[in-house]
C-alpha positions, 0 to 999 in steps of 0.5 A: 500500500505504501508503494501505491500511495507513493505512486499517487503522490508522484503522479501528475494527474489521475482519474477518480470517478468524474474528477481529475486529481492533480496532487502537485497543484492540489486541485480537483477538476471536472468539466469546467469546475476546478476545486483547490484542496488544502495540502493536508486535505489532499494528503488525506485524499491520497491516503484514503485512495491508496487504501481503497476498499479498506477501513482506515482508522481515525488513529491511522489517518491522524498519525499519517497526515499529521505526523509528529504533531498533536491534533484533536480528532476534530481536525480530522472530522473537519478535513473529511467534511471539507474533502466530501464537500469538495467532491460533492459527496454525501454522508447519506448516499456516499459515492466516495467516502463512507463513514464507519461509525466509531472506527474510521473511513473507507474510500469506495472507488479506485483510482483509474488509469494514470494520465499525463497532461498531453491527454488534455487539450486546451480549449480555445473559444473563437471571439465570434462565439463569445456573445452566444456563450454569454447569453447562455451563461446568463440564463444558466446563472439565473437558473442555478445561482451561485457556484457555491450554492447547492441543489435548490429543489426541495425534492432530495434533502440529502443533497443539500449543500448550503444552509444559512442560519438567519439572525434569530428574532429576539424578545423586544422587551428584554435588554440585550436581546440581540446578544442572546439571539446572535449567541444562540444562533452562533452555537447552533451553527457550530453544531450544524457545521458538524454535519458533513453534507452541510456548508453552513454560513455564519449567522453573525455575517447577516446582522448588517442587514438589520434583521430584514428577513425578506431581503435575506431570503431574496439574497440567499435565493439569488446566491443559490443557498437552498435552505434557511434556518430561522428562529424566534424567542418568546416567553413561556411558563418555563422561561424562554422558548425558542421556535426553530424553522427550516424552510426552502428559499424558493418555495418558502415552504416550512420543511421542519420546525421544532420548539425548545425551552432555552436557559443559559445552562442548556444552550449546547444541549439544545444546539445538539438536539436541533442538529440531530433533528435537522440531520434526521430530516436530511436522512443523515445518521450522526454519531451521537458522541460526536454531536454531543461533544463540546463545540469549544464554547464554555456553557458555564459562561454563556453571557461572556460568549454573547458579548464576544459575539456581538464584539465580533459582529461590530468588528467585522461588519462594513463599515465597522464600529470598532469602539463598540467592538472594544466595549463588548470585548471588555464586557466579555472579559469582565464576565470571564477574565480568562476568555482568550478569544475575546482578548484576541479579538480585542487585539485586532480591534486595537490594531484597527483603531490604530489605522494599522500602524500609525499610533503607538498607544494603540499598538501597545494595547494591541500587544498586551491583549495579544500576549494575554490571548496567547498565554491563556490559550495558544491552541485556538485559531483566534490567538494565531490570527491576532498574532499573524495580523500583529506580525504583519502590521507592526513587525513587517515580519511577513514570513512569521505572520504566514506561519501564524496564520497557517497555524490558525488554519491548521487548527480550524480549516473552516475559519473564514477570518483566518483564510481572509487574513492569510489571503491579504498577507499573500496578496499585499505583502508576499506577492503570491496572487495565485495562493491569495486567490485560493485563500480569499475564495475559500473565505468567501465560500465559508462565509458567502454572506460576509461583505468584507470577503467580497471587498478583498476578493474584488481587490485581488481580481483588480490586481490580477487584471481580471476585470470582468471577475472584479465587476462580478464580485463588486456587483455581488457585494452590491447585492449583499449591501445595496446601501453601502457606497463602497460597493458602487465605488468598486463597480465604478473602479472596475469599469475604469480599469475596463476603460469604460469611463461612461459606465464608471461615471454612472456608478461613481455618481450613484456612489457619492449620492449615497454618501450624501445620505449615509454621512461619513461611512467607509472610505467616504472620500474615495467616491469623490476622488474617483468621480473627480478623476473620471471627469478630469480624464474626460476633460470636464474640468468644471464638473470635477471642481463641482465634485470637490465643492460637494465634498466640501459642503458635506465635510467642511475642511476635509483635506481630500478637497485640496487634492481635487482642487489640485488635480483640477489645476493640474489638468488645466496646466496651472502647475503653480496652483496645483503644487500649492494644493498638493503641498498643503495636503501633504502637510496635513497628511504626511503619510500620503495617499494613493489617488484612484489612478494608483499614483501618490499625491507626492508623485503628482507634486513632483510632476507639477514641480518639474513643470515649474522647473523646480528639479530639486523639489521634484526630486525630493517629492519623488524620494518621498513617494519611493520611501512611502512605497518601500515602508508600506510594502517592504517585501513586494518592493524587492525587484525580483518578487511579484510587482509591488502593490503600488503599480502605477506609482513606481512606473510614474517615478521612473518616468518622471526621473527620466529613466526610460529603460527602467520604466519600460523594463518595469512595465514589461515585468508588470505585464508579464505578471498580469498587469492590464491597467492601461486605462490608468495611464492612457490619459494621465499627464504624468505619462505624456512623454512615455506614452509617445514611445513606440516601444511602450505602444508595442508592449501595451497593444496586447493588453489593450486587445485583452481589455477591449475583449473583456469590455465587449463581453461585459457589454454583451452580458449587460444587454442580455440581462435587460 
C-alpha cells in the first residue's frame, strides 16, 4: 500500500470517478469546475485512495497526515467534511467516502488509469462565439445561482449543500436581546457545521442587514443557498422558548420546525438536539458522541460568549464600529477574565483603531491583549490570527505572520477570518496572487454572506487584471449591501480599469449620492476622488471642481478637497496652483495617499514641480513617494518578487526621473505578471512623454486587445440581462 500511495503522490494527474486529481497543484477538476484542496486535505485524499476498499482508522489517518504533531480528532472530522464537500459527496448516499461509525473511513472507488497532461487539450473559444456563450451563461446563472450554492429543489434533502442560519428574532422587551439571539444562533451553527453534507454560513455575517428577513431570503435565493434556518424567542411558563424553522428559499415552504425551552445552562444541549433533528430530516445518521461533544464554547459562561459575539459582529461588519467592538470585548472579559478569544479579538480591534500602524498607544494595547490571548490559550485559531495580523502590521515580519496564520488554519480549516487574513498577507505583502486567490475564495465560500470577503476578493481580481471577475464580485457585494457606497465605488473602479469611463461615471455618481445620505461611512472620500478623476480624464474640468465643492459642503475642511482642487489645476496646466494644493495636503497628511489612478499625491507634486522647473523639489517629492512605497510594502518592493502593490506609482517615478529603460523594463515585468491597467495611464499627464514611445505602444497593444475583449463581453452580458 505504501508503494501505491507513493505512486499517487508522484503522479501528475489521475482519474477518480468524474474528477481529475492533480496532487502537485492540489486541485480537483471536472468539466469546467476546478476545486483547490488544502495540502493536508489532499494528503488525506491520497491516503484514503491508496487504501481503497479498506477501513482506515481515525488513529491511522491522524498519525499519517499529521505526523509528529498533536491534533484533536476534530481536525480530522473537519478535513473529511471539507474533502466530501469538495467532491460533492454525501454522508447519506456516499459515492466516495463512507463513514464507519466509531472506527474510521473507507474510500469506495479506485483510482483509474494514470494520465499525463498531453491527454488534455486546451480549449480555445473563437471571439465570434463569445456573445452566444454569454447569453447562455446568463440564463444558466439565473437558473442555478451561485457556484457555491447547492441543489435548490426541495425534492432530495440529502443533497443539500448550503444552509444559512438567519439572525434569530429576539424578545423586544428584554435588554440585550440581540446578544442572546446572535449567541444562540452562533452555537447552533457550530453544531450544524458538524454535519458533513452541510456548508453552513455564519449567522453573525447577516446582522448588517438589520434583521430584514425578506431581503435575506431574496439574497440567499439569488446566491443559490437552498435552505434557511430561522428562529424566534418568546416567553413561556418555563422561561424562554425558542421556535426553530427550516424552510426552502424558493418555495418558502416550512420543511421542519421544532420548539425548545432555552436557559443559559442548556444552550449546547439544545444546539445538539436541533442538529440531530435537522440531520434526521436530511436522512443523515450522526454519531451521537460526536454531536454531543463540546463545540469549544464554555456553557458555564454563556453571557461572556454573547458579548464576544456581538464584539465580533461590530468588528467585522462594513463599515465597522470598532469602539463598540472594544466595549463588548471588555464586557466579555469582565464576565470571564480568562476568555482568550475575546482578548484576541480585542487585539485586532486595537490594531484597527490604530489605522494599522500609525499610533503607538494603540499598538501597545494591541500587544498586551495579544500576549494575554496567547498565554491563556495558544491552541485556538483566534490567538494565531491576532498574532499573524500583529506580525504583519507592526513587525513587517511577513514570513512569521504566514506561519501564524497557517497555524490558525491548521487548527480550524473552516475559519473564514483566518483564510481572509492569510489571503491579504499573500496578496499585499508576499506577492503570491495565485495562493491569495485560493485563500480569499475559500473565505468567501465559508462565509458567502460576509461583505468584507467580497471587498478583498474584488481587490485581488483588480490586481490580477481580471476585470470582468472584479465587476462580478463588486456587483455581488452590491447585492449583499445595496446601501453601502463602497460597493458602487468598486463597480465604478472596475469599469475604469475596463476603460469604460461612461459606465464608471454612472456608478461613481450613484456612489457619492449615497454618501450624501449615509454621512461619513467607509472610505467616504474615495467616491469623490474617483468621480473627480473620471471627469478630469474626460476633460470636464468644471464638473470635477463641482465634485470637490460637494465634498466640501458635506465635510467642511476635509483635506481630500485640496487634492481635487489640485488635480483640477493640474489638468488645466496651472502647475503653480496645483503644487500649492498638493503641498498643503501633504502637510496635513504626511503619510500620503494613493489617488484612484494608483499614483501618490507626492508623485503628482513632483510632476507639477518639474513643470515649474523646480528639479530639486521634484526630486525630493519623488524620494518621498519611493520611501512611502518601500515602508508600506517592504517585501513586494524587492525587484525580483511579484510587482509591488503600488503599480502605477513606481512606473510614474521612473518616468518622471527620466529613466526610460527602467520604466519600460518595469512595465514589461508588470505585464508579464498580469498587469492590464492601461486605462490608468492612457490619459494621465504624468505619462505624456512615455506614452509617445513606440516601444511602450508595442508592449501595451496586447493588453489593450485583452481589455477591449473583456469590455465587449461585459457589454454583451449587460444587454442580455435587460
